[in-house]
All heavy atoms as a GROMACS GRO file, in nm:
protein
  620
    1MET      N    1   8.151  11.328   9.774
    1MET     CA    2   8.263  11.398   9.714
    1MET      C    3   8.274  11.352   9.569
    1MET      O    4   8.259  11.234   9.540
    1MET     CB    5   8.390  11.365   9.792
    1MET     CG    6   8.512  11.437   9.744
    1MET     SD    7   8.649  11.426   9.862
    1MET     CE    8   8.609  11.563   9.966
    2SER      N    9   8.300  11.447   9.480
    2SER     CA   10   8.311  11.414   9.337
    2SER      C   11   8.451  11.450   9.287
    2SER      O   12   8.522  11.527   9.352
    2SER     CB   13   8.205  11.490   9.257
    2SER     OG   14   8.236  11.628   9.257
    3PRO      N   15   8.490  11.396   9.172
    3PRO     CA   16   8.624  11.423   9.118
    3PRO      C   17   8.652  11.571   9.093
    3PRO      O   18   8.767  11.615   9.097
    3PRO     CB   19   8.628  11.345   8.986
    3PRO     CG   20   8.524  11.241   9.001
    3PRO     CD   21   8.418  11.298   9.091
    4ASP      N   22   8.548  11.651   9.068
    4ASP     CA   23   8.572  11.794   9.042
    4ASP      C   24   8.553  11.880   9.167
    4ASP      O   25   8.550  12.001   9.158
    4ASP     CB   26   8.487  11.846   8.926
    4ASP     CG   27   8.357  11.774   8.906
    4ASP    OD1   28   8.353  11.654   8.931
    4ASP    OD2   29   8.260  11.837   8.862
    5ASP      N   30   8.547  11.819   9.283
    5ASP     CA   31   8.534  11.893   9.408
    5ASP      C   32   8.664  11.970   9.433
    5ASP      O   33   8.772  11.912   9.437
    5ASP     CB   34   8.508  11.795   9.524
    5ASP     CG   35   8.467  11.865   9.650
    5ASP    OD1   36   8.519  11.974   9.680
    5ASP    OD2   37   8.383  11.808   9.722
    6PRO      N   38   8.658  12.103   9.448
    6PRO     CA   39   8.780  12.182   9.468
    6PRO      C   40   8.856  12.143   9.596
    6PRO      O   41   8.978  12.164   9.604
    6PRO     CB   42   8.731  12.326   9.478
    6PRO     CG   43   8.583  12.322   9.476
    6PRO     CD   44   8.538  12.184   9.444
    7LEU      N   45   8.788  12.081   9.690
    7LEU     CA   46   8.853  12.037   9.813
    7LEU      C   47   8.963  11.934   9.785
    7LEU      O   48   9.064  11.929   9.855
    7LEU     CB   49   8.748  11.979   9.908
    7LEU     CG   50   8.792  11.943  10.048
    7LEU    CD1   51   8.847  12.064  10.121
    7LEU    CD2   52   8.676  11.884  10.125
    8LEU      N   53   8.945  11.853   9.680
    8LEU     CA   54   9.044  11.751   9.646
    8LEU      C   55   9.181  11.810   9.616
    8LEU      O   56   9.283  11.745   9.637
    8LEU     CB   57   8.997  11.668   9.526
    8LEU     CG   58   8.898  11.558   9.557
    8LEU    CD1   59   8.853  11.492   9.428
    8LEU    CD2   60   8.958  11.457   9.651
    9LYS      N   61   9.185  11.932   9.567
    9LYS     CA   62   9.313  11.995   9.531
    9LYS      C   63   9.395  12.032   9.654
    9LYS      O   64   9.516  12.046   9.645
    9LYS     CB   65   9.290  12.117   9.444
    9LYS     CG   66   9.234  12.081   9.309
    9LYS     CD   67   9.213  12.203   9.224
    9LYS     CE   68   9.152  12.162   9.091
    9LYS     NZ   69   9.121  12.275   9.008
   10ILE      N   70   9.329  12.049   9.768
   10ILE     CA   71   9.403  12.092   9.887
   10ILE      C   72   9.416  11.982   9.993
   10ILE      O   73   9.495  11.996  10.085
   10ILE     CB   74   9.342  12.218   9.950
   10ILE    CG1   75   9.198  12.194   9.995
   10ILE    CG2   76   9.350  12.335   9.854
   10ILE    CD1   77   9.138  12.305  10.076
   11LEU      N   78   9.341  11.874   9.979
   11LEU     CA   79   9.353  11.765  10.076
   11LEU      C   80   9.487  11.694  10.058
   11LEU      O   81   9.535  11.676   9.946
   11LEU     CB   82   9.240  11.664  10.058
   11LEU     CG   83   9.101  11.710  10.099
   11LEU    CD1   84   8.999  11.601  10.069
   11LEU    CD2   85   9.098  11.748  10.245
   12ALA      N   86   9.546  11.653  10.170
   12ALA     CA   87   9.674  11.584  10.166
   12ALA      C   88   9.674  11.471  10.268
   12ALA      O   89   9.601  11.474  10.367
   12ALA     CB   90   9.787  11.681  10.196
   13CYS      N   91   9.757  11.373  10.244
   13CYS     CA   92   9.773  11.262  10.337
   13CYS      C   93   9.829  11.318  10.468
   13CYS      O   94   9.925  11.396  10.468
   13CYS     CB   95   9.869  11.159  10.278
   13CYS     SG   96   9.909  11.026  10.394
   14PRO      N   97   9.774  11.277  10.582
   14PRO     CA   98   9.824  11.328  10.709
   14PRO      C   99   9.964  11.276  10.744
   14PRO      O  100  10.031  11.333  10.829
   14PRO     CB  101   9.721  11.278  10.811
   14PRO     CG  102   9.661  11.158  10.748
   14PRO     CD  103   9.662  11.186  10.600
   15LEU      N  104  10.009  11.171  10.677
   15LEU     CA  105  10.140  11.115  10.709
   15LEU      C  106  10.253  11.171  10.622
   15LEU      O  107  10.356  11.214  10.674
   15LEU     CB  108  10.136  10.962  10.698
   15LEU     CG  109  10.038  10.894  10.793
   15LEU    CD1  110  10.029  10.745  10.765
   15LEU    CD2  111  10.079  10.920  10.937
   16ASP      N  112  10.235  11.170  10.489
   16ASP     CA  113  10.344  11.220  10.404
   16ASP      C  114  10.314  11.354  10.338
   16ASP      O  115  10.394  11.405  10.263
   16ASP     CB  116  10.385  11.115  10.299
   16ASP     CG  117  10.287  11.099  10.185
   16ASP    OD1  118  10.180  11.165  10.184
   16ASP    OD2  119  10.316  11.019  10.094
   17LYS      N  120  10.197  11.409  10.366
   17LYS     CA  121  10.154  11.541  10.316
   17LYS      C  122  10.142  11.548  10.164
   17LYS      O  123  10.132  11.655  10.107
   17LYS     CB  124  10.248  11.654  10.363
   17LYS     CG  125  10.281  11.653  10.510
   17LYS     CD  126  10.159  11.663  10.597
   17LYS     CE  127  10.199  11.674  10.743
   17LYS     NZ  128  10.136  11.581  10.830
   18GLY      N  129  10.139  11.433  10.097
   18GLY     CA  130  10.126  11.429   9.952
   18GLY      C  131   9.981  11.422   9.909
   18GLY      O  132   9.889  11.405   9.991
   19PRO      N  133   9.956  11.432   9.777
   19PRO     CA  134   9.819  11.430   9.725
   19PRO      C  135   9.753  11.294   9.741
   19PRO      O  136   9.820  11.191   9.752
   19PRO     CB  137   9.837  11.465   9.577
   19PRO     CG  138   9.977  11.432   9.546
   19PRO     CD  139  10.056  11.448   9.671
   20LEU      N  140   9.621  11.297   9.741
   20LEU     CA  141   9.540  11.177   9.753
   20LEU      C  142   9.456  11.159   9.628
   20LEU      O  143   9.423  11.255   9.560
   20LEU     CB  144   9.448  11.188   9.875
   20LEU     CG  145   9.520  11.197  10.010
   20LEU    CD1  146   9.424  11.246  10.117
   20LEU    CD2  147   9.581  11.065  10.046
   21THR      N  148   9.421  11.035   9.600
   21THR     CA  149   9.337  11.001   9.485
   21THR      C  150   9.199  10.962   9.534
   21THR      O  151   9.188  10.882   9.628
   21THR     CB  152   9.399  10.883   9.407
   21THR    OG1  153   9.528  10.922   9.361
   21THR    CG2  154   9.314  10.844   9.288
   22LEU      N  155   9.097  11.016   9.472
   22LEU     CA  156   8.959  10.984   9.508
   22LEU      C  157   8.922  10.846   9.454
   22LEU      O  158   8.941  10.818   9.336
   22LEU     CB  159   8.863  11.089   9.453
   22LEU     CG  160   8.714  11.064   9.477
   22LEU    CD1  161   8.682  11.065   9.626
   22LEU    CD2  162   8.631  11.167   9.403
   23LEU      N  163   8.871  10.760   9.542
   23LEU     CA  164   8.813  10.632   9.504
   23LEU      C  165   8.663  10.650   9.520
   23LEU      O  166   8.605  10.619   9.624
   23LEU     CB  167   8.864  10.520   9.594
   23LEU     CG  168   9.016  10.501   9.600
   23LEU    CD1  169   9.052  10.396   9.704
   23LEU    CD2  170   9.070  10.465   9.464
   24GLU      N  171   8.603  10.706   9.418
   24GLU     CA  172   8.463  10.748   9.426
   24GLU      C  173   8.368  10.633   9.461
   24GLU      O  174   8.283  10.646   9.549
   24GLU     CB  175   8.422  10.813   9.294
   24GLU     CG  176   8.298  10.894   9.302
   24GLU     CD  177   8.273  10.975   9.175
   24GLU    OE1  178   8.349  10.963   9.078
   24GLU    OE2  179   8.175  11.048   9.177
   25ALA      N  180   8.384  10.519   9.395
   25ALA     CA  181   8.294  10.406   9.419
   25ALA      C  182   8.308  10.350   9.560
   25ALA      O  183   8.214  10.295   9.616
   25ALA     CB  184   8.321  10.296   9.317
   26GLU      N  185   8.426  10.365   9.620
   26GLU     CA  186   8.451  10.312   9.754
   26GLU      C  187   8.433  10.418   9.862
   26GLU      O  188   8.454  10.387   9.980
   26GLU     CB  189   8.592  10.254   9.760
   26GLU     CG  190   8.612  10.140   9.664
   26GLU     CD  191   8.754  10.089   9.664
   26GLU    OE1  192   8.821  10.098   9.769
   26GLU    OE2  193   8.798  10.040   9.560
   27GLU      N  194   8.401  10.539   9.823
   27GLU     CA  195   8.392  10.650   9.917
   27GLU      C  196   8.515  10.655  10.006
   27GLU      O  197   8.508  10.644  10.129
   27GLU     CB  198   8.264  10.642   9.999
   27GLU     CG  199   8.140  10.661   9.915
   27GLU     CD  200   8.014  10.678   9.998
   27GLU    OE1  201   8.025  10.723  10.113
   27GLU    OE2  202   7.907  10.647   9.945
   28ALA      N  203   8.631  10.674   9.939
   28ALA     CA  204   8.758  10.678  10.011
   28ALA      C  205   8.858  10.762   9.933
   28ALA      O  206   8.839  10.790   9.815
   28ALA     CB  207   8.810  10.535  10.030
   29LEU      N  208   8.964  10.800  10.003
   29LEU     CA  209   9.079  10.866   9.942
   29LEU      C  210   9.196  10.771   9.957
   29LEU      O  211   9.208  10.701  10.059
   29LEU     CB  212   9.108  11.000  10.012
   29LEU     CG  213   8.999  11.105   9.993
   29LEU    CD1  214   9.020  11.221  10.090
   29LEU    CD2  215   8.996  11.156   9.850
   30TYR      N  216   9.285  10.769   9.857
   30TYR     CA  217   9.394  10.672   9.855
   30TYR      C  218   9.528  10.740   9.837
   30TYR      O  219   9.543  10.830   9.755
   30TYR     CB  220   9.370  10.570   9.743
   30TYR     CG  221   9.471  10.460   9.739
   30TYR    CD1  222   9.492  10.380   9.849
   30TYR    CD2  223   9.548  10.437   9.626
   30TYR    CE1  224   9.586  10.278   9.847
   30TYR    CE2  225   9.641  10.336   9.621
   30TYR     CZ  226   9.660  10.257   9.733
   30TYR     OH  227   9.754  10.157   9.730
   31ASN      N  228   9.626  10.695   9.916
   31ASN     CA  229   9.764  10.738   9.901
   31ASN      C  230   9.843  10.619   9.847
   31ASN      O  231   9.875  10.526   9.921
   31ASN     CB  232   9.821  10.782  10.037
   31ASN     CG  233   9.966  10.824  10.027
   31ASN    OD1  234  10.036  10.790   9.934
   31ASN    ND2  235  10.011  10.900  10.125
   32PRO      N  236   9.877  10.622   9.717
   32PRO     CA  237   9.948  10.508   9.659
   32PRO      C  238  10.093  10.497   9.706
   32PRO      O  239  10.152  10.391   9.701
   32PRO     CB  240   9.941  10.535   9.508
   32PRO     CG  241   9.926  10.683   9.498
   32PRO     CD  242   9.846  10.724   9.618
   33ARG      N  243  10.150  10.607   9.753
   33ARG     CA  244  10.289  10.604   9.800
   33ARG      C  245  10.303  10.523   9.928
   33ARG      O  246  10.397  10.447   9.945
   33ARG     CB  247  10.341  10.748   9.822
   33ARG     CG  248  10.342  10.829   9.691
   33ARG     CD  249  10.361  10.978   9.717
   33ARG     NE  250  10.269  11.036   9.814
   33ARG     CZ  251  10.140  11.064   9.790
   33ARG    NH1  252  10.089  11.041   9.671
   33ARG    NH2  253  10.063  11.118   9.883
   34LEU      N  254  10.207  10.539  10.018
   34LEU     CA  255  10.210  10.467  10.146
   34LEU      C  256  10.113  10.349  10.147
   34LEU      O  257  10.107  10.275  10.244
   34LEU     CB  258  10.174  10.562  10.261
   34LEU     CG  259  10.267  10.680  10.281
   34LEU    CD1  260  10.220  10.766  10.399
   34LEU    CD2  261  10.410  10.635  10.303
   35ARG      N  262  10.036  10.337  10.039
   35ARG     CA  263   9.936  10.230  10.025
   35ARG      C  264   9.838  10.232  10.142
   35ARG      O  265   9.814  10.132  10.208
   35ARG     CB  266  10.003  10.095  10.012
   35ARG     CG  267  10.088  10.089   9.886
   35ARG     CD  268  10.158   9.960   9.870
   35ARG     NE  269  10.240   9.970   9.749
   35ARG     CZ  270  10.308   9.872   9.701
   35ARG    NH1  271  10.306   9.754   9.759
   35ARG    NH2  272  10.380   9.888   9.593
   36ARG      N  273   9.780  10.350  10.164
   36ARG     CA  274   9.681  10.368  10.271
   36ARG      C  275   9.554  10.429  10.214
   36ARG      O  276   9.559  10.518  10.130
   36ARG     CB  277   9.736  10.457  10.381
   36ARG     CG  278   9.852  10.389  10.454
   36ARG     CD  279   9.900  10.466  10.574
   36ARG     NE  280   9.808  10.467  10.684
   36ARG     CZ  281   9.790  10.369  10.771
   36ARG    NH1  282   9.857  10.256  10.758
   36ARG    NH2  283   9.705  10.381  10.871
   37ARG      N  284   9.441  10.378  10.262
   37ARG     CA  285   9.310  10.424  10.219
   37ARG      C  286   9.242  10.493  10.338
   37ARG      O  287   9.241  10.440  10.449
   37ARG     CB  288   9.227  10.304  10.172
   37ARG     CG  289   9.088  10.338  10.131
   37ARG     CD  290   9.007  10.220  10.080
   37ARG     NE  291   9.056  10.091  10.124
   37ARG     CZ  292   9.064   9.983  10.046
   37ARG    NH1  293   9.027   9.987   9.921
   37ARG    NH2  294   9.108   9.869  10.094
   38TYR      N  295   9.186  10.611  10.311
   38TYR     CA  296   9.115  10.689  10.414
   38TYR      C  297   8.967  10.697  10.377
   38TYR      O  298   8.934  10.740  10.267
   38TYR     CB  299   9.174  10.831  10.423
   38TYR     CG  300   9.318  10.831  10.467
   38TYR    CD1  301   9.421  10.829  10.374
   38TYR    CD2  302   9.350  10.831  10.602
   38TYR    CE1  303   9.553  10.827  10.414
   38TYR    CE2  304   9.482  10.830  10.643
   38TYR     CZ  305   9.583  10.827  10.549
   38TYR     OH  306   9.715  10.825  10.589
   39PRO      N  307   8.878  10.658  10.467
   39PRO     CA  308   8.735  10.658  10.435
   39PRO      C  309   8.676  10.799  10.426
   39PRO      O  310   8.728  10.894  10.487
   39PRO     CB  311   8.672  10.582  10.552
   39PRO     CG  312   8.767  10.601  10.665
   39PRO     CD  313   8.904  10.612  10.603
   40ILE      N  314   8.569  10.810  10.351
   40ILE     CA  315   8.488  10.933  10.347
   40ILE      C  316   8.354  10.894  10.408
   40ILE      O  317   8.285  10.808  10.357
   40ILE     CB  318   8.470  10.984  10.203
   40ILE    CG1  319   8.605  11.018  10.140
   40ILE    CG2  320   8.377  11.105  10.200
   40ILE    CD1  321   8.600  11.050   9.993
   41VAL      N  322   8.321  10.955  10.522
   41VAL     CA  323   8.199  10.921  10.595
   41VAL      C  324   8.103  11.040  10.590
   41VAL      O  325   8.139  11.150  10.632
   41VAL     CB  326   8.231  10.885  10.741
   41VAL    CG1  327   8.103  10.852  10.818
   41VAL    CG2  328   8.329  10.768  10.748
   42ASP      N  329   7.985  11.018  10.535
   42ASP     CA  330   7.886  11.125  10.520
   42ASP      C  331   7.944  11.247  10.448
   42ASP      O  332   7.919  11.361  10.486
   42ASP     CB  333   7.828  11.166  10.655
   42ASP     CG  334   7.748  11.054  10.721
   42ASP    OD1  335   7.686  10.975  10.646
   42ASP    OD2  336   7.748  11.045  10.846
   43GLY      N  337   8.029  11.221  10.347
   43GLY     CA  338   8.089  11.329  10.268
   43GLY      C  339   8.209  11.395  10.332
   43GLY      O  340   8.266  11.488  10.276
   44ILE      N  341   8.252  11.347  10.449
   44ILE     CA  342   8.365  11.408  10.520
   44ILE      C  343   8.484  11.312  10.520
   44ILE      O  344   8.476  11.203  10.576
   44ILE     CB  345   8.325  11.442  10.666
   44ILE    CG1  346   8.207  11.539  10.664
   44ILE    CG2  347   8.444  11.501  10.741
   44ILE    CD1  348   8.143  11.560  10.798
   45PRO      N  349   8.596  11.353  10.458
   45PRO     CA  350   8.716  11.269  10.458
   45PRO      C  351   8.769  11.252  10.601
   45PRO      O  352   8.782  11.349  10.676
   45PRO     CB  353   8.816  11.346  10.372
   45PRO     CG  354   8.733  11.441  10.293
   45PRO     CD  355   8.614  11.474  10.379
   46GLN      N  356   8.799  11.129  10.638
   46GLN     CA  357   8.854  11.097  10.769
   46GLN      C  358   9.006  11.090  10.755
   46GLN      O  359   9.061  10.986  10.720
   46GLN     CB  360   8.796  10.964  10.820
   46GLN     CG  361   8.645  10.959  10.817
   46GLN     CD  362   8.581  11.064  10.907
   46GLN    OE1  363   8.606  11.067  11.027
   46GLN    NE2  364   8.500  11.150  10.849
   47LEU      N  365   9.073  11.201  10.780
   47LEU     CA  366   9.216  11.211  10.750
   47LEU      C  367   9.305  11.214  10.874
   47LEU      O  368   9.412  11.273  10.872
   47LEU     CB  369   9.242  11.333  10.661
   47LEU     CG  370   9.183  11.322  10.521
   47LEU    CD1  371   9.206  11.450  10.442
   47LEU    CD2  372   9.241  11.203  10.447
   48LEU      N  373   9.263  11.148  10.978
   48LEU     CA  374   9.353  11.128  11.091
   48LEU      C  375   9.446  11.013  11.057
   48LEU      O  376   9.404  10.917  10.989
   48LEU     CB  377   9.274  11.094  11.217
   48LEU     CG  378   9.186  11.205  11.273
   48LEU    CD1  379   9.100  11.151  11.386
   48LEU    CD2  380   9.270  11.321  11.320
   49PRO      N  381   9.573  11.017  11.101
   49PRO     CA  382   9.662  10.905  11.070
   49PRO      C  383   9.604  10.770  11.110
   49PRO      O  384   9.618  10.672  11.038
   49PRO     CB  385   9.788  10.938  11.150
   49PRO     CG  386   9.788  11.087  11.157
   49PRO     CD  387   9.642  11.124  11.171
   50SER      N  388   9.532  10.765  11.222
   50SER     CA  389   9.474  10.638  11.268
   50SER      C  390   9.355  10.594  11.184
   50SER      O  391   9.314  10.477  11.192
   50SER     CB  392   9.432  10.652  11.414
   50SER     OG  393   9.334  10.753  11.429
   51SER      N  394   9.299  10.682  11.102
   51SER     CA  395   9.185  10.646  11.017
   51SER      C  396   9.227  10.571  10.892
   51SER      O  397   9.145  10.503  10.829
   51SER     CB  398   9.108  10.772  10.974
   51SER     OG  399   9.056  10.838  11.085
   52GLY      N  400   9.351  10.586  10.852
   52GLY     CA  401   9.399  10.520  10.731
   52GLY      C  402   9.418  10.372  10.753
   52GLY      O  403   9.465  10.328  10.858
   53GLU      N  404   9.376  10.295  10.653
   53GLU     CA  405   9.395  10.151  10.663
   53GLU      C  406   9.495  10.106  10.557
   53GLU      O  407   9.492  10.154  10.444
   53GLU     CB  408   9.263  10.076  10.646
   53GLU     CG  409   9.200  10.093  10.510
   53GLU     CD  410   9.071  10.012  10.493
   53GLU    OE1  411   9.018   9.961  10.592
   53GLU    OE2  412   9.026  10.002  10.379
   54PRO      N  413   9.586  10.016  10.594
   54PRO     CA  414   9.683   9.966  10.496
   54PRO      C  415   9.612   9.884  10.389
   54PRO      O  416   9.509   9.820  10.414
   54PRO     CB  417   9.778   9.879  10.577
   54PRO     CG  418   9.716   9.861  10.710
   54PRO     CD  419   9.604   9.958  10.725
   55VAL      N  420   9.666   9.889  10.269
   55VAL     CA  421   9.609   9.817  10.155
   55VAL      C  422   9.709   9.709  10.114
   55VAL      O  423   9.829   9.733  10.107
   55VAL     CB  424   9.584   9.918  10.039
   55VAL    CG1  425   9.549   9.847   9.911
   55VAL    CG2  426   9.475  10.015  10.078
   56SER      N  427   9.658   9.591  10.085
   56SER     CA  428   9.744   9.479  10.044
   56SER      C  429   9.808   9.508   9.908
   56SER      O  430   9.762   9.594   9.832
   56SER     CB  431   9.663   9.350  10.035
   56SER     OG  432   9.574   9.357   9.924
   57GLU      N  433   9.912   9.433   9.876
   57GLU     CA  434   9.980   9.447   9.748
   57GLU      C  435   9.882   9.424   9.632
   57GLU      O  436   9.881   9.499   9.535
   57GLU     CB  437  10.097   9.348   9.740
   57GLU     CG  438  10.172   9.353   9.608
   57GLU     CD  439  10.246   9.483   9.586
   57GLU    OE1  440  10.291   9.545   9.683
   57GLU    OE2  441  10.261   9.522   9.468
   58GLU      N  442   9.800   9.323   9.644
   58GLU     CA  443   9.703   9.291   9.538
   58GLU      C  444   9.601   9.404   9.520
   58GLU      O  445   9.571   9.445   9.409
   58GLU     CB  446   9.630   9.161   9.573
   58GLU     CG  447   9.532   9.117   9.468
   58GLU     CD  448   9.465   8.986   9.507
   58GLU    OE1  449   9.530   8.900   9.567
   58GLU    OE2  450   9.346   8.971   9.475
   59GLU      N  451   9.550   9.456   9.633
   59GLU     CA  452   9.454   9.566   9.627
   59GLU      C  453   9.520   9.692   9.570
   59GLU      O  454   9.460   9.765   9.491
   59GLU     CB  455   9.398   9.592   9.768
   59GLU     CG  456   9.299   9.704   9.774
   59GLU     CD  457   9.163   9.672   9.713
   59GLU    OE1  458   9.145   9.563   9.657
   59GLU    OE2  459   9.075   9.758   9.720
   60HIS      N  460   9.644   9.718   9.608
   60HIS     CA  461   9.717   9.833   9.556
   60HIS      C  462   9.728   9.825   9.403
   60HIS      O  463   9.700   9.922   9.334
   60HIS     CB  464   9.857   9.840   9.619
   60HIS     CG  465   9.946   9.941   9.554
   60HIS    ND1  466   9.930  10.077   9.572
   60HIS    CD2  467  10.052   9.926   9.472
   60HIS    CE1  468  10.022  10.141   9.502
   60HIS    NE2  469  10.097  10.052   9.441
   61ARG      N  470   9.767   9.710   9.351
   61ARG     CA  471   9.778   9.694   9.206
   61ARG      C  472   9.644   9.718   9.138
   61ARG      O  473   9.637   9.782   9.033
   61ARG     CB  474   9.831   9.555   9.171
   61ARG     CG  475   9.981   9.541   9.196
   61ARG     CD  476  10.037   9.416   9.131
   61ARG     NE  477   9.973   9.295   9.177
   61ARG     CZ  478  10.018   9.216   9.274
   61ARG    NH1  479  10.131   9.245   9.334
   61ARG    NH2  480   9.953   9.107   9.309
   62ARG      N  481   9.535   9.668   9.198
   62ARG     CA  482   9.401   9.689   9.141
   62ARG      C  483   9.366   9.837   9.139
   62ARG      O  484   9.318   9.889   9.038
   62ARG     CB  485   9.297   9.612   9.223
   62ARG     CG  486   9.155   9.624   9.169
   62ARG     CD  487   9.053   9.559   9.260
   62ARG     NE  488   9.030   9.632   9.383
   62ARG     CZ  489   8.952   9.740   9.394
   62ARG    NH1  490   8.889   9.787   9.288
   62ARG    NH2  491   8.936   9.800   9.509
   63LEU      N  492   9.394   9.907   9.247
   63LEU     CA  493   9.362  10.050   9.255
   63LEU      C  494   9.445  10.132   9.156
   63LEU      O  495   9.394  10.223   9.092
   63LEU     CB  496   9.383  10.102   9.397
   63LEU     CG  497   9.286  10.047   9.501
   63LEU    CD1  498   9.330  10.087   9.641
   63LEU    CD2  499   9.144  10.092   9.473
   64VAL      N  500   9.572  10.100   9.143
   64VAL     CA  501   9.659  10.173   9.050
   64VAL      C  502   9.613  10.151   8.907
   64VAL      O  503   9.607  10.245   8.827
   64VAL     CB  504   9.807  10.134   9.069
   64VAL    CG1  505   9.894  10.186   8.957
   64VAL    CG2  506   9.857  10.186   9.204
   65ARG      N  507   9.577  10.028   8.873
   65ARG     CA  508   9.527  10.001   8.737
   65ARG      C  509   9.399  10.078   8.710
   65ARG      O  510   9.378  10.133   8.603
   65ARG     CB  511   9.501   9.850   8.719
   65ARG     CG  512   9.622   9.772   8.679
   65ARG     CD  513   9.585   9.632   8.630
   65ARG     NE  514   9.495   9.560   8.718
   65ARG     CZ  515   9.531   9.480   8.818
   65ARG    NH1  516   9.659   9.463   8.844
   65ARG    NH2  517   9.442   9.419   8.892
   66ARG      N  518   9.311  10.080   8.808
   66ARG     CA  519   9.180  10.143   8.790
   66ARG      C  520   9.187  10.295   8.787
   66ARG      O  521   9.116  10.361   8.712
   66ARG     CB  522   9.086  10.097   8.899
   66ARG     CG  523   8.941  10.126   8.867
   66ARG     CD  524   8.848  10.073   8.969
   66ARG     NE  525   8.840  10.173   9.075
   66ARG     CZ  526   8.807  10.147   9.199
   66ARG    NH1  527   8.780  10.026   9.236
   66ARG    NH2  528   8.801  10.242   9.288
   67THR      N  529   9.273  10.353   8.869
   67THR     CA  530   9.274  10.498   8.884
   67THR      C  531   9.397  10.567   8.827
   67THR      O  532   9.397  10.689   8.814
   67THR     CB  533   9.266  10.538   9.032
   67THR    OG1  534   9.386  10.493   9.098
   67THR    CG2  535   9.145  10.479   9.100
   68GLY      N  536   9.501  10.491   8.798
   68GLY     CA  537   9.627  10.555   8.757
   68GLY      C  538   9.693  10.626   8.875
   68GLY      O  539   9.774  10.715   8.856
   69ALA      N  540   9.659  10.585   8.996
   69ALA     CA  541   9.704  10.654   9.117
   69ALA      C  542   9.855  10.653   9.136
   69ALA      O  543   9.908  10.740   9.203
   69ALA     CB  544   9.638  10.592   9.240
   70GLY      N  545   9.926  10.560   9.079
   70GLY     CA  546  10.070  10.553   9.100
   70GLY      C  547  10.152  10.638   9.003
   70GLY      O  548  10.272  10.647   9.015
   71ARG      N  549  10.085  10.702   8.909
   71ARG     CA  550  10.157  10.784   8.811
   71ARG      C  551  10.204  10.914   8.872
   71ARG      O  552  10.137  10.971   8.957
   71ARG     CB  553  10.065  10.814   8.692
   71ARG     CG  554  10.029  10.689   8.617
   71ARG     CD  555   9.942  10.723   8.498
   71ARG     NE  556   9.890  10.601   8.441
   71ARG     CZ  557   9.773  10.589   8.384
   71ARG    NH1  558   9.694  10.692   8.374
   71ARG    NH2  559   9.734  10.473   8.336
   72PRO      N  560  10.320  10.965   8.826
   72PRO     CA  561  10.368  11.093   8.881
   72PRO      C  562  10.270  11.205   8.852
   72PRO      O  563  10.207  11.209   8.748
   72PRO     CB  564  10.499  11.117   8.805
   72PRO     CG  565  10.535  10.988   8.743
   72PRO     CD  566  10.408  10.908   8.729
   73ASN      N  567  10.260  11.296   8.944
   73ASN     CA  568  10.173  11.413   8.930
   73ASN      C  569  10.254  11.526   8.867
   73ASN      O  570  10.349  11.575   8.927
   73ASN     CB  571  10.121  11.454   9.069
   73ASN     CG  572  10.023  11.566   9.062
   73ASN    OD1  573  10.015  11.639   8.964
   73ASN    ND2  574   9.947  11.583   9.168
   74ARG      N  575  10.220  11.566   8.748
   74ARG     CA  576  10.298  11.667   8.676
   74ARG      C  577  10.301  11.801   8.747
   74ARG      O  578  10.394  11.877   8.734
   74ARG     CB  579  10.245  11.684   8.535
   74ARG     CG  580  10.272  11.564   8.451
   74ARG     CD  581  10.235  11.588   8.308
   74ARG     NE  582  10.267  11.468   8.234
   74ARG     CZ  583  10.217  11.439   8.118
   74ARG    NH1  584  10.132  11.521   8.061
   74ARG    NH2  585  10.251  11.328   8.056
   75ARG      N  586  10.197  11.832   8.826
   75ARG     CA  587  10.194  11.959   8.898
   75ARG      C  588  10.307  11.969   9.000
   75ARG      O  589  10.355  12.075   9.029
   75ARG     CB  590  10.064  11.974   8.976
   75ARG     CG  591   9.945  12.001   8.894
   75ARG     CD  592   9.827  12.031   8.982
   75ARG     NE  593   9.838  11.959   9.109
   75ARG     CZ  594   9.737  11.911   9.176
   75ARG    NH1  595   9.618  11.924   9.132
   75ARG    NH2  596   9.755  11.846   9.289
   76THR      N  597  10.350  11.855   9.056
   76THR     CA  598  10.447  11.858   9.164
   76THR      C  599  10.591  11.849   9.115
   76THR      O  600  10.683  11.863   9.192
   76THR     CB  601  10.421  11.746   9.266
   76THR    OG1  602  10.430  11.621   9.197
   76THR    CG2  603  10.284  11.762   9.328
   77ARG      N  604  10.611  11.824   8.987
   77ARG     CA  605  10.747  11.816   8.934
   77ARG      C  606  10.806  11.954   8.922
   77ARG      O  607  10.739  12.051   8.892
   77ARG     CB  608  10.747  11.751   8.796
   77ARG     CG  609  10.726  11.604   8.801
   77ARG     CD  610  10.747  11.548   8.663
   77ARG     NE  611  10.738  11.404   8.670
   77ARG     CZ  612  10.752  11.326   8.567
   77ARG    NH1  613  10.777  11.377   8.450
   77ARG    NH2  614  10.742  11.198   8.580
   78SER      N  615  10.938  11.965   8.945
   78SER     CA  616  11.001  12.097   8.931
   78SER      C  617  11.095  12.099   8.812
   78SER      O  618  11.125  12.002   8.753
   78SER     CB  619  11.076  12.133   9.057
   78SER     OG  620  11.156  12.027   9.100
   0.00000   0.00000   0.00000
């Protein structure tokens, strides 16, 4: 999966239904709101609630710094 994959625009977290951030180097999708990481296996996102793994506070800070994942999404503002 790449950052310009159109599938990324429609994928959502199975728990809060919000957008996910691609962690390309880790082959995962990340929800910074719930601090959960979902693996991508053989190019297929594993988006079952049980597939998500919790991320530690330290790991969350690292991911937000690297990806800007915690910033508000302007598309969703009204």
